[in-house]
C-alpha positions in Angstrom: 2.3 -6.6 -15.1 -0.8 -8.7 -15.9 -3.7 -7.8 -18.2 -7.2 -8.1 -17.1 -10.3 -9.5 -18.7 -13.0 -7.3 -17.2 -13.4 -3.5 -17.5 -15.6 -0.6 -16.6 -16.8 2.2 -18.6 -15.5 5.6 -17.8 -13.3 8.4 -19.1 -10.5 9.8 -17.0 -8.4 12.8 -16.7 -5.0 13.5 -15.2 -4.8 14.8 -11.7 -4.1 18.4 -10.6 -1.5 17.4 -8.1 1.7 19.1 -7.9 4.3 17.7 -10.4 7.8 16.8 -9.4 8.8 18.2 -12.8 10.1 21.8 -12.5 8.6 22.9 -15.4 -4.9 10.5 -14.4 -16.9 -7.0 -20.4 -19.8 -5.8 -19.0 -22.4 -4.8 -21.5 -23.1 -1.2 -22.3 -26.3 -1.3 -20.2 -24.3 -2.7 -17.1 -21.5 -0.3 -17.7 -23.8 2.8 -17.6 -25.5 1.4 -14.5 -22.1 1.0 -12.7 -21.2 4.6 -13.7 -24.6 5.9 -12.4 -23.9 4.1 -9.1 -20.4 5.5 -8.8 -21.7 9.0 -9.4 -24.5 8.8 -6.8 -22.1 7.6 -4.1 -20.0 10.8 -4.4 -20.7 14.4 -4.5 -17.5 15.1 -6.5 -17.8 15.9 -10.1 -15.4 16.5 -12.9 -11.5 16.9 -13.1 -9.3 19.3 -14.8 -6.4 16.8 -15.1 -6.8 13.1 -15.7 -8.5 10.4 -17.7 -12.2 11.1 -17.8 -14.7 12.1 -20.3 -15.0 15.9 -20.7 -18.1 16.9 -18.8 -19.7 20.3 -19.2 -18.7 21.3 -15.6 -15.3 21.2 -13.8 -14.6 19.8 -10.5 -11.6 19.1 -8.5 -10.4 15.7 -7.3 -7.7 13.0 -8.0 -8.2 9.2 -12.1 -8.9 4.9 -17.2 -10.4 4.7 -20.8 -14.0 4.6 -19.5 -16.6 7.3 -19.3 -18.1 9.2 -16.1 -21.4 13.6 -14.7 -21.0 15.1 -11.3 -23.3 17.0 -9.0 -22.5 20.1 -7.0 -18.8 21.2 -6.9 -17.1 21.5 -3.5 -13.7 21.5 -1.9 -12.9 18.3 -3.7 -12.9 20.2 -7.0 -9.1 20.4 -7.2 -8.8 16.6 -7.2 -11.8 15.9 -9.6 -10.2 18.2 -12.4 -7.2 15.8 -12.3 -9.1 12.5 -12.2 -10.0 10.4 -15.1 -13.5 10.6 -16.7 -15.9 7.9 -17.5 -18.3 7.5 -20.4 -20.7 10.3 -19.2 -17.8 12.6 -18.3 -17.6 12.1 -14.6 -14.4 11.5 -12.7 -13.4 8.1 -11.5 -12.6 8.5 -7.8 -9.6 6.8 -6.4 -11.6 5.2 -3.6 -13.9 3.6 -6.1 -11.2 1.6 -7.6 -13.3 -1.6 -7.8 -15.7 -2.0 -10.6 -19.4 -2.8 -10.1 -20.2 -6.4 -9.5 -20.6 -8.1 -12.7 -20.8 -11.5 -14.2 -17.2 -12.6 -14.5 -17.7 -14.5 -17.8 -18.8 -11.3 -19.5 -15.4 -10.3 -20.7 -14.0 -7.6 -23.0 -14.1 -9.0 -26.5 -12.6 -8.1 -29.9 -15.4 -9.6 -31.9 -15.5 -10.3 -35.5 -17.7 -7.5 -37.1 -19.5 -10.2 -39.1 -20.9 -11.9 -36.0 -24.0 -10.6 -34.3 -23.6 -12.5 -31.1 -25.2 -10.9 -28.0 -22.3 -10.7 -25.6 -24.8 -10.2 -22.8 -26.6 -13.4 -23.4 -23.9 -15.9 -22.1 -24.1 -19.0 -20.2 -23.7 -18.1 -16.4 -24.4 -21.6 -15.0 -21.8 -23.6 -13.0 -22.1 -26.5 -15.5 -19.0 -27.5 -17.2 -18.3 -26.6 -20.8 -16.2 -29.7 -21.2 -18.3 -32.6 -19.7 -16.4 -35.2 -21.4 -13.2 -34.0 -19.7 -14.1 -33.9 -16.1 -10.7 -34.9 -14.7 -9.5 -35.3 -11.2 -7.2 -32.3 -11.6 -10.3 -30.1 -12.6 -12.5 -31.3 -9.8 -10.4 -31.9 -6.6 -6.6 -31.8 -6.9 -4.9 -29.2 -4.9 -3.1 -26.4 -6.9 0.1 -27.1 -4.9 0.0 -30.8 -6.1 -0.6 -29.7 -9.7 2.3 -27.0 -9.7 4.7 -30.1 -8.7 3.1 -32.6 -11.0 5.5 -34.5 -13.5 2.8 -34.9 -16.3 2.3 -31.1 -16.6 4.4 -29.0 -18.9 5.8 -25.5 -18.2 4.5 -22.7 -20.4 7.0 -20.2 -19.0 10.5 -20.8 -17.6 9.6 -19.4 -14.0 7.3 -22.6 -13.5 4.3 -20.4 -12.6 2.3 -21.2 -15.7 1.7 -24.8 -16.4 -0.6 -26.8 -18.8 -1.8 -30.5 -19.2 -3.0 -31.4 -22.7 -6.2 -33.3 -22.6 -6.7 -33.6 -26.3 -4.1 -32.9 -29.0 -4.2 -32.4 -32.7 -2.1 -33.2 -35.6 1.4 -32.0 -35.3 1.0 -29.9 -38.3 -2.1 -28.1 -36.9 -1.4 -24.3 -36.8 -0.5 -22.3 -33.7 -1.4 -18.6 -33.2 1.2 -16.0 -33.0 1.5 -12.5 -31.7 -1.1 -10.1 -33.2 -3.5 -12.8 -34.5 -7.1 -12.9 -33.4 -8.2 -16.2 -31.7 -11.5 -17.7 -30.5 -11.4 -20.0 -27.5 -13.8 -21.8 -25.3 -12.9 -21.3 -21.7 -14.0 -21.8 -18.1 -12.0 -21.0 -14.9 -12.2 -22.0 -11.3 -10.7 -21.0 -8.0 -8.9 -23.8 -5.8 -12.2 -24.3 -4.1 -13.8 -24.9 -7.6 -15.9 -21.8 -7.5 -16.4 -20.9 -11.2 -15.3 -17.4 -11.8 -15.0 -17.2 -15.6 -16.8 -18.9 -18.3 -17.2 -18.3 -22.1 -18.1 -20.6 -24.9 -16.7 -18.1 -27.4 -14.1 -15.6 -26.3 -12.5 -13.6 -29.0 -9.4 -11.6 -28.4 -6.2 -10.4 -30.1 -2.9 -11.8 -28.8 -0.7 -9.1 -27.3 -3.4 -6.3 -27.1 -4.2 -6.9 -23.4 -7.8 -7.9 -24.0 -7.5 -10.9 -21.5 -5.0 -11.6 -18.7 -1.4 -12.7 -19.4 -2.0 -16.3 -18.5 -4.4 -16.8 -21.3 -2.3 -15.0 -23.9 0.8 -17.0 -23.0 -1.0 -20.3 -23.1 -2.8 -19.8 -26.2 0.3 -19.2 -28.2 1.5 -22.7 -27.1 -1.7 -24.4 -28.3 -2.7 -25.9 -31.6 -5.9 -25.3 -33.3 -8.5 -27.7 -31.6 -6.4 -28.6 -28.7 -8.1 -29.0 -25.3 -5.9 -28.3 -22.3 -5.8 -27.5 -18.6 -4.0 -24.4 -17.5 -2.7 -23.6 -14.0 -1.8 -20.0 -13.6 -0.1 -18.3 -10.6 -1.7 -15.0 -9.5 1.2 -13.1 -11.1 -0.2 -14.1 -14.5 -3.7 -13.4 -13.5 -5.1 -10.7 -11.2 -2.1 -10.4 -8.7 -2.3 -8.3 -5.5 -5.6 -6.6 -6.2 -7.5 -9.6 -7.3 -10.8 -8.8 -9.0 -13.9 -7.9 -7.1 -16.1 -9.5 -6.2 -15.1 -13.0 -7.1 -11.3 -13.4 -7.2 -9.2 -12.8 -4.1 -5.8 -11.2 -4.0 -2.9 -13.6 -4.9 -5.4 -16.3 -6.1 -4.1 -18.8 -8.5 -6.5 -19.9 -11.2 -7.2 -23.3 -13.1 -8.5 -22.9 -16.7 -9.9 -25.5 -19.0 -9.4 -24.2 -22.7 -10.0 -25.2 -26.3 -8.6 -23.2 -29.1 -11.5 -22.9 -31.7 -10.2 -20.7 -34.3 -7.2 -18.6 -35.6 -7.5 -15.5 -37.9 -5.6 -12.5 -38.9 -6.6 -9.3 -37.1 -8.9 -7.2 -39.3 -7.5 -3.9 -40.5 -9.5 -1.2 -38.6 -9.3 1.1 -41.6 -11.4 -1.3 -43.7 -14.0 -1.8 -41.1 -17.4 0.1 -40.9 -17.2 3.1 -38.6 -19.7 1.6 -36.1 -17.3 -1.4 -35.7 -14.4 1.0 -35.3 -16.3 2.8 -32.5 -17.1 -0.5 -30.8 -13.6 -1.7 -30.9 -12.2 1.5 -29.8 -14.4 1.7 -26.8 -13.4 -1.8 -25.7 -9.8 -0.7 -25.7 -10.8 2.5 -23.8 -12.6 0.6 -21.2 -9.7 -1.6 -20.8 -7.5 1.4 -20.2 -10.0 2.7 -17.6 -9.9 -0.8 -15.8 -6.1 -0.6 -15.6 -6.2 3.0 -14.5 -8.4 2.2 -11.5 -5.9 -0.5 -10.6 -3.0 2.1 -10.8 -1.4 0.2 -13.8 -0.8 3.4 -15.6 1.5 2.1 -18.3 -1.0 -0.5 -19.4 -3.8 2.1 -19.2 -1.8 4.4 -21.5 -1.2 1.5 -23.9 -4.8 0.8 -24.1 -5.8 4.4 -24.7 -3.2 4.6 -27.6 -4.6 1.4 -29.2 -8.1 2.9 -28.8 -6.9 6.1 -30.7 -5.5 3.9 -33.5 -9.0 2.5 -34.1 -11.1 5.5 -33.5 -10.7 7.3 -36.8 -12.8 8.1 -39.9 -9.8 7.7 -42.3 -10.2 4.8 -44.8 -7.5 2.9 -46.8 -7.2 3.9 -50.4 -9.8 2.3 -52.5 -12.0 1.4 -49.5 -15.7 1.8 -50.0 -16.4 2.5 -46.3 -18.9 5.5 -46.0 -19.2 7.7 -43.0 -22.8 8.1 -41.9 -24.4 11.2 -40.5 -23.2 11.8 -36.9 -20.6 9.0 -36.9 -17.7 11.5 -37.5 -18.8 13.7 -34.5 -19.2 10.5 -32.3 -15.7 9.5 -33.2 -14.4 12.9 -32.4 -16.2 12.8 -29.0 -14.5 9.4 -28.1 -11.1 10.6 -29.3 -11.4 13.5 -26.9 -12.3 11.1 -24.0 -9.3 8.8 -24.9 -6.9 11.7 -25.2 -7.9 13.2 -21.9 -7.6 9.8 -20.2 -4.1 9.2 -21.9 -2.9 12.7 -20.7 -3.9 11.7 -17.1 -2.0 8.5 -17.4 1.0 10.3 -18.7 0.8 12.7 -15.7 0.7 9.7 -13.3 3.9 8.3 -15.1 5.5 11.8 -14.8 5.7 12.1 -18.6 5.0 15.7 -18.5 6.1 16.7 -22.1 3.9 13.8 -23.6 1.0 15.0 -21.3 1.3 18.5 -22.7 1.4 17.3 -26.2 -1.6 15.1 -25.6 -3.6 17.9 -24.0 -3.0 20.2 -27.1 -4.2 17.4 -29.2 -7.6 17.6 -27.2 -7.8 21.4 -27.8 -7.2 20.9 -31.5 -10.4 18.8 -31.5 -12.2 20.8 -28.8 -10.9 24.2 -28.2 -13.2 24.9 -25.1 -12.4 21.7 -23.3 -11.8 23.0 -19.8 -9.9 20.0 -18.5 -7.4 20.2 -21.3 -7.0 23.9 -20.9 -6.5 23.6 -17.1 -3.9 20.8 -17.7 -2.2 22.7 -20.5 -2.0 25.9 -18.5 -0.6 24.0 -15.4 2.0 22.2 -17.4 3.0 25.3 -19.1 3.3 27.2 -15.8 5.5 24.4 -14.4 7.8 24.8 -17.5 8.3 28.5 -16.7 6.2 29.5 -19.9 4.1 32.0 -17.9 2.7 34.2 -20.6 1.2 31.3 -22.6 0.1 29.6 -19.4 -1.8 32.8 -18.3 -3.6 33.0 -21.6 -4.7 29.5 -21.4 -5.8 29.6 -17.9 -7.8 32.8 -18.5 -9.7 30.9 -21.2 -10.4 28.2 -18.7 -11.5 30.7 -16.2 -14.0 32.3 -18.6 -15.5 28.9 -19.3 -15.5 27.9 -15.5 -15.4 31.2 -13.4 -16.3 29.6 -10.1 -13.9 26.6 -10.2 -11.5 26.9 -7.4 -8.9 24.8 -9.0 -8.4 27.4 -11.9 -8.3 30.2 -9.3 -5.7 28.4 -7.3 -3.5 27.7 -10.3 -3.8 31.4 -11.4 -2.8 32.4 -7.9 0.3 30.2 -8.2 1.2 31.5 -11.5 0.9 35.2 -10.4 3.1 34.4 -7.4 5.7 32.7 -9.7 5.7 35.8 -12.0 6.2 38.1 -9.1 9.2 36.3 -8.0 7.6 34.2 -5.2 6.2 37.0 -3.2 3.4 36.2 -1.0 -0.1 36.9 -2.3 -3.4 36.8 -0.5 -5.5 33.7 -1.3 -8.2 34.4 -3.9 -11.8 34.2 -3.4 -14.2 32.6 -5.9 -16.4 35.4 -7.2 -20.0 34.8 -8.7 -19.9 34.1 -12.3 -22.3 37.1 -13.2 -19.6 39.4 -11.9 -17.0 38.2 -14.4 -18.3 39.5 -17.6 -15.6 39.7 -20.4 -13.0 41.6 -18.2 -11.3 39.1 -15.9 -8.5 41.5 -14.9 -9.7 41.8 -11.3 -9.4 38.0 -11.0 -5.7 38.2 -12.0 -4.7 40.9 -9.5 -4.5 39.5 -6.0 -5.1 42.0 -3.3 -2.0 43.0 -1.2 -1.6 42.2 2.2 -2.4 44.9 4.8 0.6 46.7 6.1 1.8 45.6 9.5 0.5 47.6 12.4 2.9 50.3 13.8 3.6 54.1 13.8 1.8 55.9 10.8 2.8 59.0 9.2 0.1 60.9 11.0 1.5 59.7 14.4 4.9 60.8 13.5 3.8 64.3 12.3 1.9 64.8 15.5 4.9 64.0 17.7 7.0 66.4 15.7 4.4 69.3 16.2 4.3 68.5 20.1 8.2 68.5 20.2 8.4 71.8 18.2 5.8 73.4 20.4 7.7 72.4 23.5 10.9 73.8 22.0 9.3 77.1 21.2 7.7 77.3 24.6 11.1 76.7 26.4 12.7 79.5 24.2 10.1 82.1 25.2 10.4 81.2 28.9 14.2 81.5 28.7 13.9 84.9 27.1 11.6 86.4 29.8 14.1 85.2 32.4 
């Protein structure tokens, strides 16, 4: 599985679909615009199950670590409760898998907290970053020829990742290792030499999926200061899905790289809370990007890394102070990450893990309807009907008109009754609910089949008795 450089902003939630278990960088401004466009294109709103930011209203539909607020709920509610959410709490819809068109060179960064670089202000021109190294390979050679060239080195044993060193350094120059933070200068072209990625200062941590696998593998083979060409098969880049709008499916890429700096990854527990939030959100956005591509394992991994960073706990002796509002902000982002993680776990059929994650959400936010719905559904599937009923009743009080909750309660009542058929419930107005939701939990019985009633039978008996008496009287007279 490859890792990707771009990502969107949305929070997701696992889907409400039936389980097989017997028991889902652009700048902040661009991300918000993308989310707004996605929300306007769909009338669906929020999900009960899936990575998505918890919004105030529930909807049903089918979702990464980004954020997403919906409009009027409709028949798609069931799916939306199970979709991932974005930053504004709206679900990320499956048909909206491709992110909004963005400048490819604006990539997710793990930036040094000491730098104040504006990641939005990047060079987007087609001019090369390495004018002194305008080689034939870079300008006109076919990729097939480069894959077969003798003067290129294999970075991996499968011959799908190859490089050619243009400028080397001292043999004793350091090489980065797994888990270190690196800074590179990079530009990338397709075979027709269209520039699709460009960054004069791209910062990422090796092994954390901040960029695609091709860059991670190649950088570990480079020395500090080295300039090299890298030819990457699509399996190490963007694969079958490509990357809208600029990289087609199965497209190999040619990079020109320079390794500028190598540092140890900063300890997040010693960073200011604002930097932890920024880094955590980058990881969450990465998870959302993978979730939209149905790369659920990578999405779950990104959400877990985001949760590791999104904390207000400090190392012993640390002088980091928590400012007003920061603790609540961290909690809100943790809720989003946990909901998205639970959605990914459901997609991976990790039901026990999804239940544990959903309970973690409720520990932070007891009235989170998505987590309540997901927890109730998972408990019902596990046969823990009593607890499932209590949890779903809490969800129903918060969202009394959400059809997904009514449907799940109907299933639960049917299971408790031994599988007997029950009439489908009708969603009742919220003002009729009040504090007593017992009527909502007792489905009406089906009408008795038409046939002879007791009145008809009694009438027939009376007629028969009358005929018998009349017959006896006539017999006596005769």
